[in-house]
C-alpha positions as CSV (number, residue, x, y, z in Angstrom):
1,M,103.4,99.6,90.5
2,S,101.1,102.0,92.3
3,G,102.0,105.6,93.0
4,F,101.8,104.9,96.7
5,I,104.3,102.0,96.6
6,D,106.7,104.1,94.5
7,E,106.5,107.0,97.0
8,L,106.9,104.5,99.9
9,K,110.1,103.1,98.3
10,D,111.4,106.6,97.8
11,R,110.7,107.5,101.5
12,L,112.4,104.3,102.7
13,K,115.4,105.1,100.6
14,S,115.8,108.4,102.5
15,A,114.7,107.1,105.9
16,K,117.3,106.4,108.6
17,K,117.5,103.3,110.7
18,V,117.8,103.5,114.5
19,D,121.6,103.4,114.1
20,G,121.6,106.2,111.7
21,G,122.4,104.1,108.6
22,S,120.3,103.7,105.5
23,F,118.1,100.8,104.5
24,S,119.6,98.6,101.8
25,E,117.6,98.0,98.6
26,A,117.0,94.4,99.7
27,T,115.6,95.5,103.1
28,I,113.4,98.1,101.4
29,N,112.0,95.4,99.2
30,V,111.3,93.1,102.1
31,Y,109.4,95.8,104.0
32,V,107.4,96.8,101.0
33,S,106.6,93.1,100.2
34,N,105.5,92.4,103.8
35,F,103.4,95.6,103.8
36,R,101.7,94.5,100.6
37,K,101.1,91.0,102.1
38,V,99.4,92.6,105.1
39,Y,97.1,94.5,102.7
40,K,96.4,91.4,100.8
41,L,95.5,89.6,104.0
42,F,93.3,92.6,105.0
43,T,91.4,92.7,101.7
44,G,91.4,88.9,101.0
45,D,92.5,89.8,97.5
46,N,95.7,88.2,96.5
47,N,96.2,90.7,93.7
48,A,95.5,93.8,95.8
49,T,98.1,96.6,96.1
50,P,97.6,99.2,98.8
51,P,96.6,102.6,97.4
52,D,97.4,104.3,100.7
53,M,97.7,103.6,104.4
54,N,94.0,104.2,105.3
55,F,93.4,100.5,105.9
56,L,95.7,100.7,108.9
57,K,93.1,102.6,110.9
58,D,91.1,99.4,111.3
59,T,93.6,97.9,113.7
60,S,91.3,95.1,114.8
61,K,90.8,93.9,111.2
62,V,94.4,94.2,110.3
63,S,95.5,92.3,113.5
64,E,92.9,89.6,112.9
65,A,94.0,89.2,109.3
66,I,97.6,88.7,110.4
67,L,96.6,86.3,113.1
68,S,94.2,84.3,111.0
69,A,96.7,83.9,108.2
70,G,98.6,81.5,110.5
71,G,102.3,81.3,110.1
72,K,104.9,81.4,112.7
73,P,105.3,84.2,115.2
74,N,108.4,85.4,113.3
75,T,106.2,86.0,110.3
76,R,103.7,88.0,112.3
77,L,106.6,89.9,113.9
78,N,107.9,90.7,110.4
79,Y,104.4,92.0,109.4
80,Y,104.2,94.3,112.4
81,N,107.7,95.5,111.8
82,A,106.8,96.4,108.2
83,I,103.7,98.2,109.3
84,L,105.6,100.3,111.8
85,I,108.5,101.1,109.5
86,V,106.1,102.1,106.8
87,M,104.2,104.3,109.3
88,D,107.5,106.0,110.3
89,A,108.7,106.5,106.7
90,M,105.4,107.9,105.6
91,K,105.0,110.0,108.7
92,Y,101.7,108.5,109.7
93,P,99.9,111.1,111.7
94,D,97.7,109.0,114.1
95,K,99.9,108.2,117.1
96,K,97.1,106.1,118.8
97,V,96.9,103.8,115.8
98,K,100.7,103.4,115.8
99,E,100.6,102.6,119.5
100,V,98.2,99.7,118.9
101,Y,100.7,98.2,116.4
102,E,103.6,98.8,118.7
103,V,101.8,96.9,121.5
104,K,100.9,94.1,119.1
105,R,104.5,93.9,117.9
106,Q,105.9,93.8,121.4
107,A,103.5,90.9,122.3
108,V,104.6,88.9,119.3
109,K,108.3,89.8,119.9
110,K,108.0,88.4,123.4
111,I,106.6,85.1,122.0
112,V,109.5,84.9,119.6
113,E,112.1,85.7,122.2
114,D,110.6,83.2,124.7
115,A,110.7,80.5,122.0
116,R,114.3,81.3,121.2
117,S,115.3,81.0,124.9
118,V,113.5,77.7,125.2
119,N,115.1,76.4,122.0
120,K,118.5,77.6,123.1
121,G,118.3,75.3,126.1
122,L,117.5,72.3,123.9
123,T,120.6,72.4,121.8
124,P,123.6,70.5,123.1
């Protein structure tokens, strides 16, 4: 495993959720896995491991990679959540970059919520 991934896991272990609790080991593994998937989509290399967070600066390419990978809106939401959790845990300094991902996440979250409300009306 890379030094960056090990550091990320350590930071996530000490990070606090919004409710003040800690992330479980399973949750940490999901965030790390999704962050690695985003990097693989970004690079096009299925064996790639992120050495750092510098690739996040290219918000257009990251967002295009997530979108072009297909998948359901829930999957895209999970990717954006992972990006933002990692940015928080690693204290990513560029607030403008973070804002771009927050806006993208909100847009996908709205799609997911709209789909849920439509589907709710279809169940007897």
